[in-house]
C-alpha positions in Angstrom: 12.6 -6.1 -7.2 12.9 -4.5 -10.6 16.6 -2.9 -10.9 17.7 -0.1 -13.2 19.7 -2.5 -15.4 16.3 -4.4 -15.9 17.5 -7.4 -14.0 15.6 -8.7 -10.9 16.4 -9.5 -7.1 14.0 -11.9 -5.2 14.2 -12.4 -1.7 12.2 -14.8 0.3 11.5 -18.5 0.1 13.3 -20.0 -3.1 10.0 -21.9 -4.2 7.8 -19.1 -3.6 10.1 -16.7 -5.7 10.8 -19.0 -8.2 7.2 -20.2 -8.9 6.4 -16.4 -9.2 8.7 -15.7 -12.1 9.6 -19.3 -13.4 7.6 -19.0 -16.9 8.9 -15.2 -17.3 12.5 -16.3 -16.7 12.7 -19.5 -18.2 16.1 -20.0 -19.9 17.1 -16.6 -19.1 18.6 -16.6 -15.6 22.6 -16.3 -15.7 23.2 -16.7 -12.1 21.1 -18.0 -9.2 22.4 -17.8 -5.6 20.8 -20.2 -3.1 21.2 -19.8 0.6 18.9 -22.5 2.3 18.7 -23.2 5.7 21.6 -24.9 7.4 19.6 -27.7 9.1 19.9 -26.1 12.5 16.7 -27.8 14.3 15.5 -24.2 15.1 12.7 -21.7 14.1 14.0 -18.5 13.3 12.0 -15.1 14.0 12.0 -11.7 13.0 12.7 -9.0 15.1 9.0 -8.4 15.8 8.9 -12.1 16.9 7.1 -13.3 13.6 8.3 -16.7 12.1 11.0 -16.0 9.5 11.7 -19.6 8.6 11.4 -23.1 10.1 14.7 -25.0 10.0 13.4 -28.0 11.4 13.6 -31.3 9.4 12.6 -34.9 10.2 16.2 -36.2 8.6 18.7 -35.3 5.9 16.6 -36.9 3.3 13.8 -34.6 3.9 16.3 -31.5 4.1 17.6 -32.7 0.6 14.1 -33.4 -0.8 13.2 -29.6 -0.2 16.5 -28.1 -1.6 16.1 -30.6 -4.6 12.8 -29.1 -5.3 14.5 -25.6 -5.4 17.2 -26.8 -7.8 14.9 -28.3 -10.1 12.9 -25.0 -10.3 15.9 -22.8 -10.8 17.4 -25.5 -13.4 14.4 -24.7 -15.6 15.1 -21.1 -15.5 18.6 -21.4 -15.9 20.1 -20.2 -19.6 22.6 -22.5 -21.3 25.6 -20.6 -19.9 23.9 -20.1 -16.4 25.3 -21.0 -13.1 23.8 -22.0 -9.7 25.8 -21.3 -6.4 24.5 -23.1 -3.3 25.7 -21.9 -0.1 25.8 -24.8 2.2 27.2 -25.7 5.9 29.1 -28.9 7.0 26.0 -30.1 8.8 24.0 -30.4 5.5 27.0 -32.3 3.8 27.4 -36.1 4.1 30.5 -37.0 6.2 
């Protein structure tokens, strides 16, 4: 979504949104906020019962691999002075 100040806001799957704008945004992103699933083992649905996202993973390695792919994509778009913030949950962090 284009904003009045010329910036953009993307909602949805990190990889889908990132791939859609990666070439145009290469080296230009100053802040990327990622809110990945919290490895709950559930499928989440919208109010009209369509699948919103699937948060089931075979193990922590598979979960981290998916998050890593998103981070690699974002890294390519990040400006030299840019920052990535990743919202995590205790379930996703090693103990």
